[in-house]
N, CA, C and O atoms as a MOPAC input file, in Angstrom:
PM7 MOZYME 1SCF
protein

 N    -24.48800 1    -0.57400 1    23.78400 1
 C    -23.65300 1     0.39100 1    23.44100 1
 C    -22.49000 1     0.77600 1    24.28600 1
 O    -22.63900 1     1.25500 1    25.41000 1
 N    -21.32500 1     0.56100 1    23.73200 1
 C    -20.10800 1     1.01500 1    24.40700 1
 C    -19.67200 1     2.36800 1    23.85600 1
 O    -18.68400 1     2.93500 1    24.32100 1
 N    -20.39100 1     2.88400 1    22.88100 1
 C    -20.12100 1     4.22600 1    22.40900 1
 C    -18.99300 1     4.36900 1    21.42000 1
 O    -18.63600 1     5.49400 1    21.07100 1
 N    -18.41900 1     3.28900 1    20.95600 1
 C    -17.31900 1     3.41300 1    20.02300 1
 C    -17.31000 1     2.23300 1    19.06700 1
 O    -17.60000 1     1.09900 1    19.44900 1
 N    -16.97500 1     2.51800 1    17.82300 1
 C    -16.83600 1     1.43900 1    16.85000 1
 C    -15.37400 1     1.05200 1    16.67700 1
 O    -15.06500 1     0.10500 1    15.95400 1
 N    -14.47700 1     1.77200 1    17.32900 1
 C    -13.05800 1     1.45200 1    17.19800 1
 C    -12.73600 1     0.12400 1    17.87300 1
 O    -13.44300 1    -0.33200 1    18.77200 1
 N    -11.65700 1    -0.47500 1    17.41300 1
 C    -11.23500 1    -1.76100 1    17.95600 1
 C    -10.97300 1    -1.69200 1    19.45000 1
 O    -11.10100 1    -2.69700 1    20.15000 1
 N    -10.60800 1    -0.52100 1    19.94300 1
 C    -10.33400 1    -0.36400 1    21.37000 1
 C    -11.56400 1    -0.66600 1    22.22200 1
 O    -11.43700 1    -1.15200 1    23.34600 1
 N    -12.73400 1    -0.38500 1    21.69900 1
 C    -13.96200 1    -0.68000 1    22.43600 1
 C    -14.08500 1    -2.17900 1    22.68300 1
 O    -14.42600 1    -2.60800 1    23.78500 1
 N    -13.80900 1    -2.96400 1    21.66100 1
 C    -13.87100 1    -4.42300 1    21.79800 1
 C    -12.78400 1    -4.90200 1    22.75200 1
 O    -13.03400 1    -5.76700 1    23.59100 1
 N    -11.58800 1    -4.35300 1    22.63100 1
 C    -10.50200 1    -4.74100 1    23.53700 1
 C    -10.89000 1    -4.47000 1    24.98800 1
 O    -10.63600 1    -5.29200 1    25.86700 1
 N    -11.50200 1    -3.31900 1    25.23200 1
 C    -11.89900 1    -2.96400 1    26.59900 1
 C    -12.92600 1    -3.95400 1    27.13800 1
 O    -12.84400 1    -4.36500 1    28.29600 1
 N    -13.87800 1    -4.33500 1    26.31800 1
 C    -14.87800 1    -5.31400 1    26.74800 1
 C    -14.21900 1    -6.65500 1    27.07400 1
 O    -14.50900 1    -7.26100 1    28.10600 1
 N    -13.33700 1    -7.11000 1    26.19400 1
 C    -12.64800 1    -8.38300 1    26.42200 1
 C    -11.76900 1    -8.32900 1    27.66900 1
 O    -11.71800 1    -9.29100 1    28.43500 1
 N    -11.07900 1    -7.21000 1    27.87400 1
 C    -10.21900 1    -7.06800 1    29.04900 1
 C    -11.03700 1    -7.06400 1    30.34000 1
 O    -10.52600 1    -7.39700 1    31.40900 1
 N    -12.30100 1    -6.68700 1    30.23300 1
 C    -13.18400 1    -6.68500 1    31.40300 1
 C    -13.83000 1    -8.05400 1    31.61100 1
 O    -14.64400 1    -8.22600 1    32.51800 1
 N    -13.46800 1    -9.02500 1    30.77500 1
 C    -13.96900 1   -10.38400 1    30.93500 1
 C    -15.23200 1   -10.69800 1    30.16300 1
 O    -15.78400 1   -11.78900 1    30.30300 1
 N    -15.70000 1    -9.77200 1    29.35500 1
 C    -16.91400 1    -9.99200 1    28.56900 1
 C    -16.54700 1   -10.78400 1    27.32400 1
 O    -15.65700 1   -10.38500 1    26.57300 1
 N    -17.22500 1   -11.90100 1    27.10400 1
 C    -16.93200 1   -12.75600 1    25.95500 1
 C    -18.07800 1   -12.80100 1    24.95000 1
 O    -17.91700 1   -13.27600 1    23.82600 1
 N    -19.25700 1   -12.29000 1    25.38000 1
 C    -20.41600 1   -12.25800 1    24.49000 1
 C    -21.33300 1   -11.12000 1    24.92700 1
 O    -21.39500 1   -10.75700 1    26.10100 1
 N    -22.04300 1   -10.56900 1    23.94200 1
 C    -23.01800 1    -9.52200 1    24.20200 1
 C    -24.32100 1    -9.93300 1    23.53400 1
 O    -24.33700 1   -10.33800 1    22.37200 1
 N    -25.40300 1    -9.82300 1    24.27600 1
 C    -26.73600 1   -10.09800 1    23.74200 1
 C    -27.46400 1    -8.77000 1    23.63900 1
 O    -27.51200 1    -8.00400 1    24.60100 1
 N    -28.03100 1    -8.49800 1    22.46900 1
 C    -28.76000 1    -7.25400 1    22.25200 1
 C    -29.95800 1    -7.52100 1    21.34600 1
 O    -29.96800 1    -8.47800 1    20.57200 1
 N    -30.97200 1    -6.65400 1    21.45400 1
 C    -32.15100 1    -6.86000 1    20.61000 1
 C    -31.98000 1    -6.25600 1    19.22000 1
 O    -31.50200 1    -5.13200 1    19.06700 1
 N    -32.37700 1    -7.02300 1    18.22000 1
 C    -32.47800 1    -6.45200 1    16.88600 1
 C    -33.85800 1    -5.81200 1    16.80800 1
 O    -34.73500 1    -6.11700 1    17.61700 1
 N    -34.04600 1    -4.95300 1    15.86400 1
 C    -35.31200 1    -4.24300 1    15.80200 1
 C    -35.86100 1    -4.15600 1    14.40800 1
 O    -35.45100 1    -4.88100 1    13.50100 1
 N    -36.80500 1    -3.24500 1    14.26000 1
 C    -37.46300 1    -3.04800 1    12.98200 1
 C    -37.90000 1    -1.59300 1    12.88900 1
 O    -38.43800 1    -1.03400 1    13.84400 1
 N    -37.66500 1    -0.99100 1    11.73800 1
 C    -38.13900 1     0.35800 1    11.47800 1
 C    -38.86300 1     0.33900 1    10.13800 1
 O    -38.28500 1    -0.02000 1     9.11300 1
 N    -40.11800 1     0.72500 1    10.15900 1
 C    -40.94500 1     0.71800 1     8.94600 1
 C    -40.91800 1    -0.64100 1     8.24600 1
 O    -40.86900 1    -0.71900 1     7.01800 1
 N    -40.94900 1    -1.69300 1     9.03300 1
 C    -40.97300 1    -3.04100 1     8.47800 1
 C    -39.63200 1    -3.56800 1     8.01800 1
 O    -39.54900 1    -4.69700 1     7.53400 1
 N    -38.57700 1    -2.77900 1     8.15600 1
 C    -37.23100 1    -3.18900 1     7.74400 1
 C    -36.41900 1    -3.59400 1     8.97200 1
 O    -36.47500 1    -2.91700 1     9.99800 1
 N    -35.66500 1    -4.69300 1     8.88000 1
 C    -34.85800 1    -5.10600 1    10.02800 1
 C    -33.73400 1    -4.11300 1    10.32600 1
 O    -33.11400 1    -3.56400 1     9.41500 1
 N    -33.48700 1    -3.89800 1    11.60500 1
 C    -32.40100 1    -3.03100 1    12.05500 1
 C    -31.49100 1    -3.87800 1    12.94300 1
 O    -31.92800 1    -4.38100 1    13.97900 1
 N    -30.23600 1    -4.03700 1    12.54600 1
 C    -29.33600 1    -4.87700 1    13.34900 1
 C    -29.04100 1    -4.25200 1    14.71000 1
 O    -29.11100 1    -3.03500 1    14.88200 1
 N    -28.71300 1    -5.10200 1    15.66100 1
 C    -28.40700 1    -4.64900 1    17.01300 1
 C    -27.02300 1    -4.01400 1    17.10500 1
 O    -26.75800 1    -3.23600 1    18.02100 1
 N    -26.14500 1    -4.33600 1    16.17100 1
 C    -24.76200 1    -3.87400 1    16.22700 1
 C    -24.36900 1    -3.23100 1    14.89700 1
 O    -24.74500 1    -3.71800 1    13.83100 1
 N    -23.61200 1    -2.13600 1    14.96700 1
 C    -23.11900 1    -1.48600 1    13.76700 1
 C    -22.08100 1    -2.37400 1    13.07600 1
 O    -21.40600 1    -3.17300 1    13.72600 1
 N    -21.96200 1    -2.22900 1    11.76700 1
 C    -21.06700 1    -3.07400 1    10.97600 1
 C    -19.61900 1    -3.02700 1    11.44900 1
 O    -18.97200 1    -4.06800 1    11.55900 1
 N    -19.10500 1    -1.83400 1    11.72900 1
 C    -17.69500 1    -1.71100 1    12.13800 1
 C    -17.47300 1    -2.39800 1    13.48000 1
 O    -16.48800 1    -3.11400 1    13.66000 1
 N    -18.39000 1    -2.17900 1    14.42200 1
 C    -18.26400 1    -2.82600 1    15.73000 1
 C    -18.34800 1    -4.34000 1    15.57100 1
 O    -17.56800 1    -5.07600 1    16.17700 1
 N    -19.29000 1    -4.80300 1    14.76000 1
 C    -19.44500 1    -6.24900 1    14.53000 1
 C    -18.15900 1    -6.83900 1    13.95100 1
 O    -17.69900 1    -7.88800 1    14.40200 1
 N    -17.58500 1    -6.17700 1    12.96400 1
 C    -16.35100 1    -6.65400 1    12.34900 1
 C    -15.21300 1    -6.71900 1    13.37100 1
 O    -14.49000 1    -7.71300 1    13.43400 1
 N    -15.05700 1    -5.67100 1    14.16000 1
 C    -14.00300 1    -5.66300 1    15.17600 1
 C    -14.23800 1    -6.73100 1    16.23700 1
 O    -13.28800 1    -7.33900 1    16.73100 1
 N    -15.49400 1    -6.96000 1    16.58700 1
 C    -15.81200 1    -7.98800 1    17.57400 1
 C    -15.40900 1    -9.36800 1    17.05700 1
 O    -14.76200 1   -10.14300 1    17.76100 1
 N    -15.79900 1    -9.66000 1    15.82300 1
 C    -15.47900 1   -10.96200 1    15.23000 1
 C    -13.96900 1   -11.15900 1    15.15600 1
 O    -13.46100 1   -12.22300 1    15.51000 1
 N    -13.25100 1   -10.13800 1    14.69800 1
 C    -11.79800 1   -10.25200 1    14.55200 1
 C    -11.08800 1   -10.48000 1    15.88300 1
 O     -9.97500 1   -11.00500 1    15.91400 1
 N    -11.73000 1   -10.08700 1    16.97800 1
 C    -11.10000 1   -10.21600 1    18.28900 1
 C    -11.73600 1   -11.29000 1    19.16100 1
 O    -11.38200 1   -11.42300 1    20.33200 1
 N    -12.67500 1   -12.06300 1    18.60300 1
 C    -13.23500 1   -13.19600 1    19.32200 1
 C    -14.36900 1   -12.87200 1    20.27500 1
 O    -14.64100 1   -13.65400 1    21.18600 1
 N    -15.03700 1   -11.74400 1    20.09300 1
 C    -16.18500 1   -11.37900 1    20.92200 1
 C    -17.45500 1   -11.79800 1    20.19300 1
 O    -17.69700 1   -11.36500 1    19.06600 1
 N    -18.25800 1   -12.62900 1    20.82400 1
 C    -19.48500 1   -13.13000 1    20.21900 1
 C    -20.60300 1   -12.11100 1    20.40100 1
 O    -20.88000 1   -11.68100 1    21.52100 1
 N    -21.24000 1   -11.72700 1    19.30500 1
 C    -22.38400 1   -10.82500 1    19.34500 1
 C    -23.62600 1   -11.62700 1    19.00200 1
 O    -23.69400 1   -12.27700 1    17.95800 1
 N    -24.61200 1   -11.57400 1    19.89500 1
 C    -25.84500 1   -12.33300 1    19.72000 1
 C    -27.00900 1   -11.36400 1    19.59000 1
 O    -27.20200 1   -10.48600 1    20.43100 1
 N    -27.77500 1   -11.53500 1    18.53000 1
 C    -28.98500 1   -10.74000 1    18.34200 1
 C    -30.19300 1   -11.62300 1    18.61200 1
 O    -30.35400 1   -12.68700 1    18.01300 1
 N    -31.03100 1   -11.16200 1    19.52000 1
 C    -32.30800 1   -11.80500 1    19.79700 1
 C    -33.40000 1   -10.78200 1    19.49400 1
 O    -33.11500 1    -9.60100 1    19.29600 1
 N    -34.62900 1   -11.23200 1    19.46100 1
 C    -35.73100 1   -10.29600 1    19.25300 1
 C    -35.91400 1    -9.45700 1    20.51700 1
 O    -35.44000 1    -9.82400 1    21.59200 1
 N    -36.59400 1    -8.34700 1    20.37600 1
 C    -36.86300 1    -7.49800 1    21.53700 1
 C    -37.65400 1    -8.27900 1    22.58600 1
 O    -37.40400 1    -8.12700 1    23.78200 1
 N    -38.60000 1    -9.11100 1    22.15600 1
 C    -39.38400 1    -9.91600 1    23.10100 1
 C    -38.49100 1   -10.89100 1    23.87200 1
 O    -38.66100 1   -11.07200 1    25.07800 1
 N    -37.54600 1   -11.51400 1    23.17900 1
 C    -36.63600 1   -12.45200 1    23.85000 1
 C    -35.75000 1   -11.73300 1    24.85600 1
 O    -35.54200 1   -12.22700 1    25.96500 1
 N    -35.22800 1   -10.57500 1    24.48100 1
 C    -34.37800 1    -9.80800 1    25.40200 1
 C    -35.19900 1    -9.35500 1    26.60000 1
 O    -34.71600 1    -9.39800 1    27.73100 1
 N    -36.43100 1    -8.92300 1    26.36700 1
 C    -37.29600 1    -8.53800 1    27.48600 1
 C    -37.51900 1    -9.70700 1    28.43200 1
 O    -37.50500 1    -9.53200 1    29.65100 1
 N    -37.72400 1   -10.90200 1    27.88000 1
 C    -37.90700 1   -12.10200 1    28.71600 1
 C    -36.64900 1   -12.38400 1    29.52900 1
 O    -36.73600 1   -12.70700 1    30.71400 1
 N    -35.49000 1   -12.26600 1    28.90700 1
 C    -34.22500 1   -12.44800 1    29.63400 1
 C    -34.12700 1   -11.46100 1    30.79700 1
 O    -33.73800 1   -11.83700 1    31.90300 1
 N    -34.47500 1   -10.21800 1    30.54800 1
 C    -34.40600 1    -9.20100 1    31.59600 1
 C    -35.36200 1    -9.51500 1    32.74500 1
 O    -35.02500 1    -9.29900 1    33.90900 1
 N    -36.54200 1   -10.02000 1    32.42500 1
 C    -37.49500 1   -10.42400 1    33.46700 1
 C    -36.90200 1   -11.54800 1    34.30700 1
 O    -36.94800 1   -11.49800 1    35.53600 1
 N    -36.34700 1   -12.55600 1    33.65000 1
 C    -35.75700 1   -13.69100 1    34.36400 1
 C    -34.60400 1   -13.24200 1    35.25900 1
 O    -34.48400 1   -13.69000 1    36.39900 1
 N    -33.76400 1   -12.36000 1    34.73700 1
 C    -32.62800 1   -11.85200 1    35.50900 1
 C    -33.11800 1   -11.06800 1    36.71400 1
 O    -32.54300 1   -11.16000 1    37.79900 1
 N    -34.17900 1   -10.29900 1    36.52300 1
 C    -34.73500 1    -9.51600 1    37.61800 1
 C    -35.39100 1   -10.35500 1    38.69300 1
 O    -35.48800 1    -9.92900 1    39.84400 1
 N    -35.84300 1   -11.54700 1    38.32900 1
 C    -36.53600 1   -12.42400 1    39.27800 1
 C    -35.59900 1   -13.25800 1    40.13600 1
 O    -35.98500 1   -13.69100 1    41.22200 1
 N    -34.39800 1   -13.48800 1    39.68100 1
 C    -33.50600 1   -14.41900 1    40.38700 1
 C    -32.08900 1   -13.86500 1    40.44800 1
 O    -31.39000 1   -13.79700 1    39.43700 1
 N    -31.68000 1   -13.47400 1    41.64000 1
 C    -30.30900 1   -12.99600 1    41.82500 1
 C    -29.32900 1   -14.12300 1    41.51500 1
 O    -29.54600 1   -15.26800 1    41.91000 1
 N    -28.27400 1   -13.80000 1    40.82100 1
 C    -27.25300 1   -14.79800 1    40.49900 1
 C    -27.67000 1   -15.78800 1    39.42700 1
 O    -27.06500 1   -16.85200 1    39.29100 1
 N    -28.68000 1   -15.44900 1    38.67900 1
 C    -29.14400 1   -16.33000 1    37.60000 1
 C    -27.99400 1   -16.62400 1    36.64200 1
 O    -27.23500 1   -15.72400 1    36.28200 1
 N    -27.86900 1   -17.86700 1    36.23600 1
 C    -26.81000 1   -18.24900 1    35.30100 1
 C    -27.41500 1   -18.60300 1    33.95400 1
 O    -28.51800 1   -19.14300 1    33.85800 1
 N    -26.66100 1   -18.28200 1    32.92800 1
 C    -27.04300 1   -18.70600 1    31.59000 1
 C    -25.80400 1   -19.22400 1    30.87900 1
 O    -24.67500 1   -18.86900 1    31.21600 1
 N    -26.03900 1   -20.05900 1    29.90300 1
 C    -24.96200 1   -20.65300 1    29.11500 1
 C    -25.19200 1   -20.32100 1    27.65500 1
 O    -26.30600 1   -20.44100 1    27.14300 1
 N    -24.13200 1   -19.90300 1    26.99300 1
 C    -24.20300 1   -19.66900 1    25.55400 1
 C    -23.52200 1   -20.84500 1    24.87200 1
 O    -22.33700 1   -21.10300 1    25.08500 1
 N    -24.27700 1   -21.54500 1    24.06000 1
 C    -23.77900 1   -22.69200 1    23.30100 1
 C    -23.67900 1   -22.27100 1    21.84300 1
 O    -24.65700 1   -22.31600 1    21.09700 1
 N    -22.47100 1   -21.85900 1    21.45200 1
 C    -22.27300 1   -21.37100 1    20.08700 1
 C    -22.49200 1   -22.47200 1    19.06400 1
 O    -23.06600 1   -22.23200 1    18.00100 1
 N    -22.04200 1   -23.66500 1    19.37600 1
 C    -22.18500 1   -24.76700 1    18.41600 1
 C    -23.65000 1   -25.00900 1    18.05800 1
 O    -23.97700 1   -25.22800 1    16.89200 1
 N    -24.53300 1   -24.97000 1    19.05900 1
 C    -25.96500 1   -25.19800 1    18.81300 1
 C    -26.75000 1   -23.89900 1    18.67500 1
 O    -27.96400 1   -23.91100 1    18.47300 1
 N    -26.03700 1   -22.77500 1    18.78700 1
 C    -26.62600 1   -21.44700 1    18.63500 1
 C    -27.79500 1   -21.23400 1    19.59000 1
 O    -28.90300 1   -20.87800 1    19.18800 1
 N    -27.50700 1   -21.46600 1    20.86500 1
 C    -28.52300 1   -21.35000 1    21.90200 1
 C    -27.99900 1   -20.58000 1    23.10000 1
 O    -26.83000 1   -20.68200 1    23.47400 1
 N    -28.90300 1   -19.80400 1    23.69100 1
 C    -28.67200 1   -19.20700 1    24.99800 1
 C    -29.59500 1   -19.96600 1    25.94000 1
 O    -30.81400 1   -19.94700 1    25.76900 1
 N    -29.01800 1   -20.63200 1    26.93000 1
 C    -29.80200 1   -21.42600 1    27.88700 1
 C    -29.81800 1   -20.71000 1    29.23000 1
 O    -28.77100 1   -20.41800 1    29.80800 1
 N    -30.99800 1   -20.44100 1    29.70400 1
 C    -31.15800 1   -19.78900 1    30.99500 1
 C    -31.51200 1   -20.86800 1    32.00600 1
 O    -32.49500 1   -21.59200 1    31.85000 1
 N    -30.68700 1   -20.96000 1    33.04800 1
 C    -30.82800 1   -22.03600 1    34.03100 1
 C    -31.73500 1   -21.59500 1    35.17600 1
 O    -31.27700 1   -21.14600 1    36.22700 1
 N    -33.04100 1   -21.74000 1    34.93400 1
 C    -34.04100 1   -21.51800 1    35.96600 1
 C    -34.56600 1   -22.89200 1    36.34800 1
 O    -34.01200 1   -23.90400 1    35.91900 1
 N    -35.62100 1   -22.94800 1    37.14500 1
 C    -36.23900 1   -24.24300 1    37.45500 1
 C    -36.60800 1   -24.98400 1    36.18500 1
 O    -36.35300 1   -26.18100 1    36.04700 1
 N    -37.20600 1   -24.26000 1    35.27000 1
 C    -37.50400 1   -24.78700 1    33.93200 1
 C    -36.57000 1   -24.07400 1    32.97200 1
 O    -36.74900 1   -22.89100 1    32.68200 1
 N    -35.57600 1   -24.79500 1    32.48200 1
 C    -34.58200 1   -24.17300 1    31.60200 1
 C    -35.26200 1   -23.56600 1    30.37400 1
 O    -36.05400 1   -24.22500 1    29.70000 1
 N    -34.94500 1   -22.31400 1    30.09800 1
 C    -35.46100 1   -21.64900 1    28.90000 1
 C    -34.33000 1   -21.53600 1    27.89600 1
 O    -33.18300 1   -21.27400 1    28.25700 1
 N    -34.66600 1   -21.73600 1    26.63300 1
 C    -33.67000 1   -21.71000 1    25.56100 1
 C    -34.08100 1   -20.66200 1    24.52900 1
 O    -35.22400 1   -20.61800 1    24.07300 1
 N    -33.11200 1   -19.82500 1    24.18000 1
 C    -33.30400 1   -18.81900 1    23.14000 1
 C    -32.33700 1   -19.15500 1    22.00600 1
 O    -31.12800 1   -19.23900 1    22.22300 1
 N    -32.85900 1   -19.34300 1    20.81900 1
 C    -32.05000 1   -19.71300 1    19.66100 1
 C    -31.66100 1   -18.43600 1    18.91000 1
 O    -32.47300 1   -17.52600 1    18.74400 1
 N    -30.39200 1   -18.38900 1    18.45800 1
 C    -29.93700 1   -17.22800 1    17.69900 1
 C    -29.30000 1   -17.66200 1    16.39400 1
 O    -28.81500 1   -18.78600 1    16.26500 1
 N    -29.30700 1   -16.75800 1    15.43100 1
 C    -28.66700 1   -16.98400 1    14.13200 1
 C    -27.26600 1   -16.38800 1    14.16500 1
 O    -27.00600 1   -15.41200 1    14.86900 1
 N    -26.37300 1   -16.98800 1    13.39700 1
 C    -25.02200 1   -16.45300 1    13.25900 1
 C    -24.48700 1   -16.87000 1    11.89600 1
 O    -24.76800 1   -17.96800 1    11.41600 1
 N    -23.72800 1   -15.99700 1    11.29000 1
 C    -23.09700 1   -16.29700 1    10.00800 1
 C    -22.22100 1   -17.53800 1    10.18100 1
 O    -21.43600 1   -17.59800 1    11.12700 1
 N    -22.33400 1   -18.52900 1     9.29300 1
 C    -21.54300 1   -19.75900 1     9.43200 1
 C    -20.03400 1   -19.51200 1     9.47200 1
 O    -19.31900 1   -20.19200 1    10.20800 1
 N    -19.54600 1   -18.55300 1     8.69400 1
 C    -18.11600 1   -18.24400 1     8.70300 1
 C    -17.66900 1   -17.66800 1    10.03300 1
 O    -16.59300 1   -18.00200 1    10.52900 1
 N    -18.48400 1   -16.81100 1    10.60800 1
 C    -18.18400 1   -16.22400 1    11.91600 1
 C    -18.21600 1   -17.31100 1    12.98600 1
 O    -17.35800 1   -17.35400 1    13.86800 1
 N    -19.20500 1   -18.18200 1    12.89900 1
 C    -19.32800 1   -19.28600 1    13.86100 1
 C    -18.07400 1   -20.15900 1    13.83600 1
 O    -17.51000 1   -20.47100 1    14.88400 1
 N    -17.64000 1   -20.55100 1    12.63800 1
 C    -16.44400 1   -21.39700 1    12.50400 1
 C    -15.21600 1   -20.67600 1    13.06200 1
 O    -14.42100 1   -21.26200 1    13.79600 1
 N    -15.07300 1   -19.41700 1    12.71000 1
 C    -13.93300 1   -18.62000 1    13.16300 1
 C    -13.87400 1   -18.58400 1    14.69000 1
 O    -12.80800 1   -18.77200 1    15.27700 1
 N    -15.02000 1   -18.34300 1    15.33400 1
 C    -15.04900 1   -18.26800 1    16.79100 1
 C    -14.84700 1   -19.63600 1    17.43500 1
 O    -14.12600 1   -19.75500 1    18.42500 1
 N    -15.47100 1   -20.65700 1    16.88600 1
 C    -15.30500 1   -22.00300 1    17.44900 1
 C    -13.86700 1   -22.49700 1    17.33500 1
 O    -13.36500 1   -23.17800 1    18.23000 1
 N    -13.20200 1   -22.14900 1    16.22200 1
 C    -11.83300 1   -22.60000 1    15.98300 1
 C    -10.78600 1   -21.64900 1    16.56300 1
 O     -9.59900 1   -21.97200 1    16.59200 1
 N    -11.22700 1   -20.47300 1    17.02400 1
 C    -10.29200 1   -19.49900 1    17.57400 1
 C     -9.36600 1   -18.91100 1    16.52100 1
 O     -8.18900 1   -18.67000 1    16.78900 1
 N     -9.89100 1   -18.68200 1    15.33000 1
 C     -9.07500 1   -18.21200 1    14.21500 1
 C     -9.07700 1   -16.69100 1    14.12700 1
 O    -10.12400 1   -16.05700 1    14.25900 1
 N     -7.89600 1   -16.10600 1    13.90100 1
 C     -7.81100 1   -14.68600 1    13.58600 1
 C     -7.50200 1   -14.56100 1    12.09300 1
 O     -7.41300 1   -15.56800 1    11.39000 1
 N     -7.33700 1   -13.32900 1    11.60900 1
 C     -7.11200 1   -13.12900 1    10.18100 1
 C     -5.86800 1   -13.86300 1     9.67700 1
 O     -5.87500 1   -14.41600 1     8.57700 1
 N     -4.81700 1   -13.86600 1    10.46600 1
 C     -3.57300 1   -14.53000 1    10.05000 1
 C     -3.77800 1   -16.03800 1     9.97400 1
 O     -3.35100 1   -16.67600 1     9.01200 1
 N     -4.42300 1   -16.60400 1    10.97600 1
 C     -4.67100 1   -18.05000 1    10.97400 1
 C     -5.54200 1   -18.45800 1     9.79100 1
 O     -5.34300 1   -19.52200 1     9.20300 1
 N     -6.50200 1   -17.61500 1     9.44700 1
 C     -7.35600 1   -17.90700 1     8.29000 1
 C     -6.52200 1   -17.88600 1     7.01300 1
 O     -6.68700 1   -18.75000 1     6.15200 1
 N     -5.62600 1   -16.90600 1     6.88400 1
 C     -4.75000 1   -16.84000 1     5.71000 1
 C     -3.84000 1   -18.05900 1     5.64000 1
 O     -3.61400 1   -18.61000 1     4.56200 1
 N     -3.32000 1   -18.48000 1     6.78700 1
 C     -2.40000 1   -19.61200 1     6.81400 1
 C     -3.07600 1   -20.93200 1     6.46100 1
 O     -2.39400 1   -21.90700 1     6.14500 1
 N     -4.39200 1   -20.97700 1     6.50900 1
 C     -5.09800 1   -22.17900 1     6.05700 1
 C     -4.89100 1   -22.39700 1     4.55800 1
 O     -5.05000 1   -23.50900 1     4.05400 1
 N     -4.54000 1   -21.34100 1     3.86700 1
 C     -4.30400 1   -21.41900 1     2.42200 1
 C     -2.82500 1   -21.28600 1     2.08700 1
 O     -2.47700 1   -20.90000 1     0.97100 1
 N     -1.95800 1   -21.59700 1     3.02900 1
 C     -0.52400 1   -21.39600 1     2.83900 1
 C      0.02400 1   -22.14200 1     1.61900 1
 O      0.84500 1   -21.59800 1     0.88000 1
 N     -0.41700 1   -23.36300 1     1.40700 1
 C      0.07700 1   -24.13600 1     0.25600 1
 C     -0.31100 1   -23.45900 1    -1.06100 1
 O      0.49800 1   -23.37900 1    -1.98500 1
 N     -1.54900 1   -22.97400 1    -1.14100 1
 C     -1.99800 1   -22.28800 1    -2.34700 1
 C     -1.24900 1   -20.97500 1    -2.54300 1
 O     -0.91900 1   -20.61000 1    -3.67200 1
 N     -0.97800 1   -20.26300 1    -1.44900 1
 C     -0.22600 1   -19.01100 1    -1.52400 1
 C      1.19000 1   -19.28200 1    -2.03400 1
 O      1.68100 1   -18.57900 1    -2.91700 1
 N      1.83700 1   -20.29500 1    -1.48000 1
 C      3.19400 1   -20.66500 1    -1.92900 1
 C      3.19600 1   -21.03500 1    -3.41200 1
 O      4.06900 1   -20.61100 1    -4.16900 1
 N      2.21200 1   -21.82500 1    -3.81100 1
 C      2.11000 1   -22.24800 1    -5.21300 1
 C      1.93000 1   -21.02300 1    -6.11400 1
 O      2.56500 1   -20.93800 1    -7.16500 1
 N      1.07900 1   -20.07800 1    -5.72000 1
 C      0.85800 1   -18.85900 1    -6.50300 1
 C      2.15400 1   -18.06000 1    -6.61700 1
 O      2.51700 1   -17.60600 1    -7.70200 1
 N      2.85100 1   -17.89200 1    -5.48700 1
 C      4.08800 1   -17.11300 1    -5.49800 1
 C      5.12300 1   -17.73400 1    -6.43000 1
 O      5.80800 1   -17.02400 1    -7.16600 1
 N      5.23400 1   -19.05300 1    -6.39700 1
 C      6.20800 1   -19.72300 1    -7.25300 1
 C      5.79800 1   -19.62800 1    -8.72900 1
 O      6.63800 1   -19.40700 1    -9.60100 1
 N      4.52300 1   -19.79400 1    -8.99000 1
 C      4.02000 1   -19.74200 1   -10.36100 1
 C      4.14900 1   -18.35200 1   -10.95400 1
 O      4.40700 1   -18.21000 1   -12.15000 1
 N      3.97400 1   -17.33900 1   -10.14500 1
 C      3.98900 1   -15.96100 1   -10.63000 1
 C      5.29400 1   -15.24200 1   -10.30900 1
 O      5.39400 1   -14.02600 1   -10.47000 1
 N      6.27800 1   -15.98400 1    -9.86100 1
 C      7.59400 1   -15.43700 1    -9.59300 1
 C      7.56200 1   -14.25400 1    -8.60800 1
 O      8.34200 1   -13.30900 1    -8.72500 1
 N      6.65200 1   -14.33400 1    -7.65100 1
 C      6.49600 1   -13.24500 1    -6.67500 1
 C      7.69500 1   -13.19100 1    -5.73400 1
 O      8.17700 1   -14.21900 1    -5.25600 1
 N      8.15100 1   -12.01100 1    -5.48600 1
 C      9.16500 1   -11.73100 1    -4.48600 1
 C     10.52400 1   -12.36500 1    -4.77600 1
 O     11.43500 1   -12.25400 1    -3.95600 1
 N     10.68000 1   -13.02100 1    -5.91600 1
 C     11.94400 1   -13.70400 1    -6.17000 1
 C     13.00700 1   -12.78400 1    -6.75300 1
 O     14.19400 1   -12.94100 1    -6.46500 1
 N     12.58700 1   -11.82700 1    -7.56800 1
 C     13.56100 1   -10.95800 1    -8.23800 1
 C     13.44800 1    -9.50100 1    -7.78600 1
 O     13.68800 1    -8.57900 1    -8.56500 1
 N     13.08800 1    -9.31200 1    -6.54700 1
 C     12.97200 1    -7.95700 1    -6.03400 1
 C     14.36100 1    -7.38200 1    -5.74500 1
 O     15.21400 1    -8.06300 1    -5.17500 1
 N     14.58100 1    -6.13100 1    -6.14000 1
 C     15.86400 1    -5.51200 1    -5.76800 1
 C     15.90200 1    -5.31700 1    -4.25700 1
 O     14.88500 1    -4.99900 1    -3.64200 1
 N     17.06700 1    -5.50800 1    -3.66600 1
 C     17.18300 1    -5.32300 1    -2.22800 1
 C     17.15600 1    -3.83900 1    -1.89800 1
 O     17.61500 1    -3.01100 1    -2.68500 1
 N     16.61400 1    -3.50500 1    -0.72700 1
 C     16.49600 1    -2.07400 1    -0.35800 1
 C     17.81900 1    -1.40400 1    -0.12300 1
 O     17.86100 1    -0.21500 1     0.19000 1

């Protein structure tokens, strides 16, 4: 928790050098509870911040490992959807991610770049529907 769902919260995290956040997902009355609120998740994706949800047990294990070894390093492999903890015996935690979000982050795409992937179709639509051609000038 950074305490805000506004885009500024994500910007602040990125400006501080944070590129990914790992948090535990939970359960209430047998129903899954996401680790991140929808607005924060959306802003994170749009700005290239990777949000990883692991189980509470996995996060607890990560915390134990971090507490046992100063300077412990881990690697996040988005392509294989793995968090690798580099101890004597490497531990791997697998995470799920929406395929569209994964592609967007791997390709470094923002909303404009995603729209421009369909530029030919947009141009064709505009020409077919006479968009913007006969607008009165302001």
